[in-house]
PAPA-830725 format. One record per atom (N, C-alpha, C, O): residue number from 0; residue in one letter; x, y, z. Coordinates in nm, 2 decimals. Layout:
BEGIN
{tivex = NUM marse = A px = X py = Y pz = Z}
...
***
This chain:
BEGIN
{tivex = 0 marse = M px = -0.67 py = 0.88 pz = 0.06}
{tivex = 0 marse = M px = -0.67 py = 0.79 pz = -0.05}
{tivex = 0 marse = M px = -0.69 py = 0.65 pz = 0.01}
{tivex = 0 marse = M px = -0.65 py = 0.62 pz = 0.13}
{tivex = 1 marse = E px = -0.75 py = 0.56 pz = -0.07}
{tivex = 1 marse = E px = -0.76 py = 0.42 pz = -0.02}
{tivex = 1 marse = E px = -0.75 py = 0.33 pz = -0.14}
{tivex = 1 marse = E px = -0.76 py = 0.37 pz = -0.26}
{tivex = 2 marse = Y px = -0.72 py = 0.21 pz = -0.11}
{tivex = 2 marse = Y px = -0.70 py = 0.11 pz = -0.22}
{tivex = 2 marse = Y px = -0.81 py = 0.01 pz = -0.20}
{tivex = 2 marse = Y px = -0.84 py = -0.04 pz = -0.10}
{tivex = 3 marse = I px = -0.88 py = -0.02 pz = -0.32}
{tivex = 3 marse = I px = -0.99 py = -0.12 pz = -0.32}
{tivex = 3 marse = I px = -0.95 py = -0.24 pz = -0.39}
{tivex = 3 marse = I px = -0.90 py = -0.23 pz = -0.51}
{tivex = 4 marse = G px = -0.96 py = -0.35 pz = -0.33}
{tivex = 4 marse = G px = -0.91 py = -0.48 pz = -0.38}
{tivex = 4 marse = G px = -1.00 py = -0.53 pz = -0.50}
{tivex = 4 marse = G px = -1.12 py = -0.52 pz = -0.50}
{tivex = 5 marse = L px = -0.93 py = -0.60 pz = -0.59}
{tivex = 5 marse = L px = -1.00 py = -0.66 pz = -0.71}
{tivex = 5 marse = L px = -0.95 py = -0.81 pz = -0.71}
{tivex = 5 marse = L px = -0.85 py = -0.84 pz = -0.65}
{tivex = 6 marse = G px = -1.02 py = -0.89 pz = -0.78}
{tivex = 6 marse = G px = -0.97 py = -1.03 pz = -0.80}
{tivex = 6 marse = G px = -0.96 py = -1.10 pz = -0.66}
{tivex = 6 marse = G px = -1.05 py = -1.10 pz = -0.58}
{tivex = 7 marse = P px = -0.84 py = -1.16 pz = -0.64}
{tivex = 7 marse = P px = -0.81 py = -1.23 pz = -0.51}
{tivex = 7 marse = P px = -0.82 py = -1.13 pz = -0.39}
{tivex = 7 marse = P px = -0.83 py = -1.18 pz = -0.28}
{tivex = 8 marse = E px = -0.81 py = -1.00 pz = -0.41}
{tivex = 8 marse = E px = -0.81 py = -0.91 pz = -0.30}
{tivex = 8 marse = E px = -0.95 py = -0.85 pz = -0.29}
{tivex = 8 marse = E px = -0.97 py = -0.76 pz = -0.21}
{tivex = 9 marse = R px = -1.05 py = -0.90 pz = -0.36}
{tivex = 9 marse = R px = -1.18 py = -0.84 pz = -0.36}
{tivex = 9 marse = R px = -1.24 py = -0.84 pz = -0.22}
{tivex = 9 marse = R px = -1.23 py = -0.94 pz = -0.15}
{tivex = 10 marse = G px = -1.30 py = -0.73 pz = -0.19}
{tivex = 10 marse = G px = -1.36 py = -0.71 pz = -0.06}
{tivex = 10 marse = G px = -1.27 py = -0.65 pz = 0.04}
{tivex = 10 marse = G px = -1.31 py = -0.61 pz = 0.15}
{tivex = 11 marse = N px = -1.14 py = -0.63 pz = 0.00}
{tivex = 11 marse = N px = -1.05 py = -0.56 pz = 0.09}
{tivex = 11 marse = N px = -1.04 py = -0.42 pz = 0.06}
{tivex = 11 marse = N px = -1.04 py = -0.38 pz = -0.05}
{tivex = 12 marse = L px = -1.03 py = -0.34 pz = 0.17}
{tivex = 12 marse = L px = -1.02 py = -0.19 pz = 0.15}
{tivex = 12 marse = L px = -0.91 py = -0.15 pz = 0.25}
{tivex = 12 marse = L px = -0.91 py = -0.18 pz = 0.37}
{tivex = 13 marse = V px = -0.81 py = -0.09 pz = 0.19}
{tivex = 13 marse = V px = -0.69 py = -0.05 pz = 0.27}
{tivex = 13 marse = V px = -0.67 py = 0.10 pz = 0.25}
{tivex = 13 marse = V px = -0.67 py = 0.16 pz = 0.14}
{tivex = 14 marse = T px = -0.66 py = 0.17 pz = 0.37}
{tivex = 14 marse = T px = -0.64 py = 0.31 pz = 0.37}
{tivex = 14 marse = T px = -0.49 py = 0.34 pz = 0.34}
{tivex = 14 marse = T px = -0.40 py = 0.26 pz = 0.36}
{tivex = 15 marse = E px = -0.46 py = 0.46 pz = 0.30}
{tivex = 15 marse = E px = -0.32 py = 0.51 pz = 0.28}
{tivex = 15 marse = E px = -0.24 py = 0.49 pz = 0.40}
{tivex = 15 marse = E px = -0.12 py = 0.46 pz = 0.40}
{tivex = 16 marse = E px = -0.30 py = 0.51 pz = 0.52}
{tivex = 16 marse = E px = -0.22 py = 0.50 pz = 0.65}
{tivex = 16 marse = E px = -0.18 py = 0.36 pz = 0.68}
{tivex = 16 marse = E px = -0.08 py = 0.34 pz = 0.74}
{tivex = 17 marse = T px = -0.26 py = 0.26 pz = 0.63}
{tivex = 17 marse = T px = -0.23 py = 0.12 pz = 0.66}
{tivex = 17 marse = T px = -0.17 py = 0.05 pz = 0.54}
{tivex = 17 marse = T px = -0.15 py = -0.07 pz = 0.55}
{tivex = 18 marse = A px = -0.15 py = 0.11 pz = 0.43}
{tivex = 18 marse = A px = -0.11 py = 0.05 pz = 0.31}
{tivex = 18 marse = A px = 0.02 py = -0.02 pz = 0.32}
{tivex = 18 marse = A px = 0.04 py = -0.13 pz = 0.27}
{tivex = 19 marse = L px = 0.12 py = 0.04 pz = 0.38}
{tivex = 19 marse = L px = 0.25 py = -0.02 pz = 0.40}
{tivex = 19 marse = L px = 0.25 py = -0.14 pz = 0.48}
{tivex = 19 marse = L px = 0.31 py = -0.24 pz = 0.45}
{tivex = 20 marse = S px = 0.19 py = -0.13 pz = 0.60}
{tivex = 20 marse = S px = 0.18 py = -0.25 pz = 0.69}
{tivex = 20 marse = S px = 0.11 py = -0.36 pz = 0.63}
{tivex = 20 marse = S px = 0.15 py = -0.48 pz = 0.65}
{tivex = 21 marse = Y px = 0.00 py = -0.34 pz = 0.55}
{tivex = 21 marse = Y px = -0.07 py = -0.45 pz = 0.49}
{tivex = 21 marse = Y px = 0.01 py = -0.51 pz = 0.38}
{tivex = 21 marse = Y px = 0.02 py = -0.64 pz = 0.37}
{tivex = 22 marse = A px = 0.08 py = -0.43 pz = 0.30}
{tivex = 22 marse = A px = 0.17 py = -0.49 pz = 0.19}
{tivex = 22 marse = A px = 0.28 py = -0.57 pz = 0.26}
{tivex = 22 marse = A px = 0.31 py = -0.68 pz = 0.21}
{tivex = 23 marse = M px = 0.34 py = -0.52 pz = 0.36}
{tivex = 23 marse = M px = 0.45 py = -0.59 pz = 0.43}
{tivex = 23 marse = M px = 0.40 py = -0.73 pz = 0.48}
{tivex = 23 marse = M px = 0.47 py = -0.83 pz = 0.47}
{tivex = 24 marse = E px = 0.28 py = -0.72 pz = 0.54}
{tivex = 24 marse = E px = 0.23 py = -0.85 pz = 0.60}
{tivex = 24 marse = E px = 0.20 py = -0.95 pz = 0.49}
{tivex = 24 marse = E px = 0.23 py = -1.07 pz = 0.50}
{tivex = 25 marse = R px = 0.14 py = -0.91 pz = 0.38}
{tivex = 25 marse = R px = 0.10 py = -1.00 pz = 0.27}
{tivex = 25 marse = R px = 0.23 py = -1.05 pz = 0.20}
{tivex = 25 marse = R px = 0.22 py = -1.16 pz = 0.14}
{tivex = 26 marse = C px = 0.34 py = -0.97 pz = 0.20}
{tivex = 26 marse = C px = 0.46 py = -1.02 pz = 0.14}
{tivex = 26 marse = C px = 0.56 py = -1.09 pz = 0.24}
{tivex = 26 marse = C px = 0.66 py = -1.14 pz = 0.19}
{tivex = 27 marse = G px = 0.52 py = -1.10 pz = 0.36}
{tivex = 27 marse = G px = 0.60 py = -1.17 pz = 0.46}
{tivex = 27 marse = G px = 0.72 py = -1.09 pz = 0.50}
{tivex = 27 marse = G px = 0.82 py = -1.15 pz = 0.54}
{tivex = 28 marse = I px = 0.71 py = -0.96 pz = 0.50}
{tivex = 28 marse = I px = 0.82 py = -0.87 pz = 0.53}
{tivex = 28 marse = I px = 0.80 py = -0.82 pz = 0.68}
{tivex = 28 marse = I px = 0.69 py = -0.77 pz = 0.71}
{tivex = 29 marse = T px = 0.90 py = -0.84 pz = 0.76}
{tivex = 29 marse = T px = 0.89 py = -0.78 pz = 0.89}
{tivex = 29 marse = T px = 0.99 py = -0.66 pz = 0.90}
{tivex = 29 marse = T px = 1.10 py = -0.67 pz = 0.85}
{tivex = 30 marse = K px = 0.95 py = -0.56 pz = 0.97}
{tivex = 30 marse = K px = 1.04 py = -0.44 pz = 0.98}
{tivex = 30 marse = K px = 1.14 py = -0.47 pz = 1.09}
{tivex = 30 marse = K px = 1.10 py = -0.49 pz = 1.21}
{tivex = 31 marse = G px = 1.26 py = -0.46 pz = 1.06}
{tivex = 31 marse = G px = 1.37 py = -0.48 pz = 1.16}
{tivex = 31 marse = G px = 1.45 py = -0.35 pz = 1.16}
{tivex = 31 marse = G px = 1.39 py = -0.24 pz = 1.16}
{tivex = 32 marse = E px = 1.58 py = -0.36 pz = 1.16}
{tivex = 32 marse = E px = 1.67 py = -0.25 pz = 1.16}
{tivex = 32 marse = E px = 1.70 py = -0.21 pz = 1.01}
{tivex = 32 marse = E px = 1.79 py = -0.26 pz = 0.95}
{tivex = 33 marse = F px = 1.61 py = -0.12 pz = 0.96}
{tivex = 33 marse = F px = 1.64 py = -0.08 pz = 0.82}
{tivex = 33 marse = F px = 1.72 py = 0.05 pz = 0.82}
{tivex = 33 marse = F px = 1.71 py = 0.13 pz = 0.91}
{tivex = 34 marse = G px = 1.80 py = 0.06 pz = 0.72}
{tivex = 34 marse = G px = 1.90 py = 0.17 pz = 0.71}
{tivex = 34 marse = G px = 1.84 py = 0.29 pz = 0.64}
{tivex = 34 marse = G px = 1.72 py = 0.31 pz = 0.64}
{tivex = 35 marse = P px = 1.92 py = 0.37 pz = 0.58}
{tivex = 35 marse = P px = 1.88 py = 0.50 pz = 0.52}
{tivex = 35 marse = P px = 1.79 py = 0.48 pz = 0.40}
{tivex = 35 marse = P px = 1.73 py = 0.58 pz = 0.35}
{tivex = 36 marse = D px = 1.79 py = 0.36 pz = 0.34}
{tivex = 36 marse = D px = 1.71 py = 0.34 pz = 0.22}
{tivex = 36 marse = D px = 1.56 py = 0.31 pz = 0.26}
{tivex = 36 marse = D px = 1.48 py = 0.28 pz = 0.16}
{tivex = 37 marse = W px = 1.53 py = 0.30 pz = 0.38}
{tivex = 37 marse = W px = 1.39 py = 0.26 pz = 0.42}
{tivex = 37 marse = W px = 1.28 py = 0.35 pz = 0.36}
{tivex = 37 marse = W px = 1.19 py = 0.29 pz = 0.31}
{tivex = 38 marse = P px = 1.29 py = 0.48 pz = 0.36}
{tivex = 38 marse = P px = 1.18 py = 0.56 pz = 0.30}
{tivex = 38 marse = P px = 1.17 py = 0.53 pz = 0.15}
{tivex = 38 marse = P px = 1.05 py = 0.51 pz = 0.10}
{tivex = 39 marse = E px = 1.28 py = 0.51 pz = 0.07}
{tivex = 39 marse = E px = 1.27 py = 0.48 pz = -0.07}
{tivex = 39 marse = E px = 1.21 py = 0.34 pz = -0.09}
{tivex = 39 marse = E px = 1.12 py = 0.31 pz = -0.17}
{tivex = 40 marse = F px = 1.26 py = 0.24 pz = -0.01}
{tivex = 40 marse = F px = 1.21 py = 0.10 pz = -0.01}
{tivex = 40 marse = F px = 1.06 py = 0.10 pz = 0.02}
{tivex = 40 marse = F px = 0.98 py = 0.03 pz = -0.06}
{tivex = 41 marse = S px = 1.01 py = 0.16 pz = 0.12}
{tivex = 41 marse = S px = 0.87 py = 0.15 pz = 0.16}
{tivex = 41 marse = S px = 0.78 py = 0.21 pz = 0.05}
{tivex = 41 marse = S px = 0.67 py = 0.16 pz = 0.02}
{tivex = 42 marse = K px = 0.82 py = 0.32 pz = -0.01}
{tivex = 42 marse = K px = 0.74 py = 0.38 pz = -0.12}
{tivex = 42 marse = K px = 0.74 py = 0.29 pz = -0.24}
{tivex = 42 marse = K px = 0.63 py = 0.27 pz = -0.30}
{tivex = 43 marse = M px = 0.85 py = 0.23 pz = -0.27}
{tivex = 43 marse = M px = 0.86 py = 0.14 pz = -0.39}
{tivex = 43 marse = M px = 0.77 py = 0.01 pz = -0.36}
{tivex = 43 marse = M px = 0.70 py = -0.04 pz = -0.45}
{tivex = 44 marse = L px = 0.77 py = -0.04 pz = -0.24}
{tivex = 44 marse = L px = 0.69 py = -0.15 pz = -0.20}
{tivex = 44 marse = L px = 0.54 py = -0.12 pz = -0.22}
{tivex = 44 marse = L px = 0.47 py = -0.20 pz = -0.28}
{tivex = 45 marse = V px = 0.50 py = -0.01 pz = -0.17}
{tivex = 45 marse = V px = 0.36 py = 0.03 pz = -0.18}
{tivex = 45 marse = V px = 0.32 py = 0.05 pz = -0.33}
{tivex = 45 marse = V px = 0.21 py = 0.00 pz = -0.37}
{tivex = 46 marse = D px = 0.40 py = 0.12 pz = -0.40}
{tivex = 46 marse = D px = 0.37 py = 0.14 pz = -0.55}
{tivex = 46 marse = D px = 0.36 py = 0.01 pz = -0.62}
{tivex = 46 marse = D px = 0.27 py = -0.01 pz = -0.70}
{tivex = 47 marse = W px = 0.45 py = -0.09 pz = -0.59}
{tivex = 47 marse = W px = 0.45 py = -0.22 pz = -0.66}
{tivex = 47 marse = W px = 0.33 py = -0.30 pz = -0.61}
{tivex = 47 marse = W px = 0.26 py = -0.36 pz = -0.70}
{tivex = 48 marse = F px = 0.31 py = -0.31 pz = -0.48}
{tivex = 48 marse = F px = 0.21 py = -0.40 pz = -0.43}
{tivex = 48 marse = F px = 0.07 py = -0.36 pz = -0.48}
{tivex = 48 marse = F px = -0.01 py = -0.45 pz = -0.52}
{tivex = 49 marse = Y px = 0.04 py = -0.23 pz = -0.48}
{tivex = 49 marse = Y px = -0.09 py = -0.19 pz = -0.52}
{tivex = 49 marse = Y px = -0.10 py = -0.16 pz = -0.67}
{tivex = 49 marse = Y px = -0.20 py = -0.09 pz = -0.71}
{tivex = 50 marse = S px = -0.01 py = -0.20 pz = -0.75}
{tivex = 50 marse = S px = -0.02 py = -0.18 pz = -0.89}
{tivex = 50 marse = S px = -0.09 py = -0.30 pz = -0.96}
{tivex = 50 marse = S px = -0.13 py = -0.29 pz = -1.08}
{tivex = 51 marse = G px = -0.12 py = -0.40 pz = -0.89}
{tivex = 51 marse = G px = -0.19 py = -0.52 pz = -0.95}
{tivex = 51 marse = G px = -0.34 py = -0.52 pz = -0.93}
{tivex = 51 marse = G px = -0.42 py = -0.46 pz = -1.00}
{tivex = 52 marse = N px = -0.38 py = -0.59 pz = -0.82}
{tivex = 52 marse = N px = -0.52 py = -0.62 pz = -0.79}
{tivex = 52 marse = N px = -0.59 py = -0.51 pz = -0.71}
{tivex = 52 marse = N px = -0.67 py = -0.54 pz = -0.62}
{tivex = 53 marse = W px = -0.55 py = -0.39 pz = -0.74}
{tivex = 53 marse = W px = -0.60 py = -0.28 pz = -0.66}
{tivex = 53 marse = W px = -0.64 py = -0.16 pz = -0.74}
{tivex = 53 marse = W px = -0.58 py = -0.13 pz = -0.84}
{tivex = 54 marse = L px = -0.74 py = -0.09 pz = -0.70}
{tivex = 54 marse = L px = -0.78 py = 0.04 pz = -0.76}
{tivex = 54 marse = L px = -0.74 py = 0.15 pz = -0.65}
{tivex = 54 marse = L px = -0.78 py = 0.13 pz = -0.53}
{tivex = 55 marse = K px = -0.68 py = 0.26 pz = -0.69}
{tivex = 55 marse = K px = -0.65 py = 0.37 pz = -0.61}
{tivex = 55 marse = K px = -0.76 py = 0.47 pz = -0.62}
{tivex = 55 marse = K px = -0.79 py = 0.51 pz = -0.73}
{tivex = 56 marse = E px = -0.82 py = 0.50 pz = -0.51}
{tivex = 56 marse = E px = -0.94 py = 0.59 pz = -0.51}
{tivex = 56 marse = E px = -0.91 py = 0.71 pz = -0.42}
{tivex = 56 marse = E px = -0.87 py = 0.69 pz = -0.30}
{tivex = 57 marse = E px = -0.94 py = 0.83 pz = -0.46}
{tivex = 57 marse = E px = -0.93 py = 0.95 pz = -0.38}
{tivex = 57 marse = E px = -1.06 py = 0.95 pz = -0.29}
{tivex = 57 marse = E px = -1.17 py = 0.91 pz = -0.33}
{tivex = 58 marse = L px = -1.04 py = 1.00 pz = -0.17}
{tivex = 58 marse = L px = -1.15 py = 1.02 pz = -0.08}
{tivex = 58 marse = L px = -1.21 py = 1.16 pz = -0.11}
{tivex = 58 marse = L px = -1.14 py = 1.24 pz = -0.16}
{tivex = 59 marse = P px = -1.34 py = 1.17 pz = -0.08}
{tivex = 59 marse = P px = -1.40 py = 1.30 pz = -0.11}
{tivex = 59 marse = P px = -1.33 py = 1.42 pz = -0.05}
{tivex = 59 marse = P px = -1.29 py = 1.42 pz = 0.07}
{tivex = 60 marse = G px = -1.30 py = 1.52 pz = -0.13}
{tivex = 60 marse = G px = -1.24 py = 1.64 pz = -0.08}
{tivex = 60 marse = G px = -1.08 py = 1.63 pz = -0.08}
{tivex = 60 marse = G px = -1.01 py = 1.72 pz = -0.04}
{tivex = 61 marse = E px = -1.03 py = 1.52 pz = -0.13}
{tivex = 61 marse = E px = -0.89 py = 1.49 pz = -0.13}
{tivex = 61 marse = E px = -0.83 py = 1.52 pz = -0.26}
{tivex = 61 marse = E px = -0.89 py = 1.49 pz = -0.37}
{tivex = 62 marse = T px = -0.71 py = 1.57 pz = -0.27}
{tivex = 62 marse = T px = -0.64 py = 1.59 pz = -0.40}
{tivex = 62 marse = T px = -0.51 py = 1.52 pz = -0.39}
{tivex = 62 marse = T px = -0.44 py = 1.52 pz = -0.29}
{tivex = 63 marse = I px = -0.47 py = 1.46 pz = -0.50}
{tivex = 63 marse = I px = -0.34 py = 1.39 pz = -0.51}
{tivex = 63 marse = I px = -0.25 py = 1.48 pz = -0.59}
{tivex = 63 marse = I px = -0.28 py = 1.51 pz = -0.71}
{tivex = 64 marse = A px = -0.14 py = 1.52 pz = -0.53}
{tivex = 64 marse = A px = -0.04 py = 1.60 pz = -0.60}
{tivex = 64 marse = A px = 0.04 py = 1.52 pz = -0.71}
{tivex = 64 marse = A px = 0.12 py = 1.58 pz = -0.77}
***
């Protein structure tokens, strides 16, 4: 899966593998010593960040469960 930027993010393409680090960078978040909530937080950040100026697109042959 990849995210395709729209509006102010136009021209940006972010893969699923780099989605979290890109969102953290753009939000000014640095990863430090995160506790047991880190997996939940990281999923929520990606869901929130890419809900605006982004299209989620499946890569050929990929299925999203």
